[in-house]
C-alpha positions as a printed NumPy array, in Angstrom:
array([[ 14.985, -12.124,  -5.512],
       [ 11.617, -10.725,  -6.597],
       [ 10.097, -11.433,  -3.18 ],
       [ 12.955,  -9.658,  -1.385],
       [ 12.422,  -6.59 ,  -3.569],
       [  8.743,  -6.465,  -2.716],
       [  9.503,  -6.883,   0.989],
       [ 11.802,  -3.865,   0.785],
       [  9.111,  -1.896,  -1.059],
       [  6.565,  -2.858,   1.607],
       [  8.816,  -1.486,   4.347],
       [  9.344,   1.737,   2.393],
       [  5.599,   2.068,   1.822],
       [  4.967,   1.709,   5.54 ],
       [  7.416,   4.506,   6.305],
       [  6.49 ,   6.936,   3.53 ],
       [  2.851,   6.443,   2.526],
       [ -0.142,   7.215,   4.759],
       [ -2.171,   4.435,   6.358],
       [ -5.756,   4.894,   5.25 ],
       [ -7.041,   2.008,   7.348],
       [ -5.828,   3.716,  10.511],
       [ -7.477,   6.93 ,   9.341],
       [-10.714,   4.958,   8.727],
       [-10.976,   6.275,   5.174],
       [-14.22 ,   5.401,   3.419],
       [-13.132,   4.064,   0.021],
       [-16.378,   5.187,  -1.605],
       [-15.45 ,   8.798,  -0.754],
       [-11.714,   8.541,  -1.502],
       [-10.06 ,  10.626,  -4.193],
       [ -8.362,   9.023,  -7.173],
       [ -4.928,   9.642,  -5.671],
       [ -5.944,   7.965,  -2.412],
       [ -7.325,   4.988,  -4.35 ],
       [ -4.105,   4.736,  -6.357],
       [ -1.991,   4.752,  -3.187],
       [ -4.265,   2.154,  -1.593],
       [ -4.075,  -0.045,  -4.694],
       [ -0.292,   0.254,  -4.845],
       [  0.047,  -0.775,  -1.206],
       [ -2.247,  -3.772,  -1.758],
       [ -0.256,  -4.833,  -4.84 ],
       [  3.079,  -4.605,  -3.037],
       [  1.8  ,  -6.383,   0.083],
       [  0.266,  -9.194,  -1.982],
       [  3.527,  -9.778,  -3.853],
       [  5.639,  -9.56 ,  -0.696],
       [  3.582, -12.318,   0.94 ],
       [  3.627, -14.715,  -2.049]])
């Protein structure tokens, strides 16, 4: 059940949150909010794939 929840969150993230890789964001110049969003998306994606 945990994996299904993370898969749903991953789909919601894709719809709602911006894609910084498509925008070619340099992580060394990113703001703290951008880094938090990026980290959240990585966390959710990692758990959805496991």
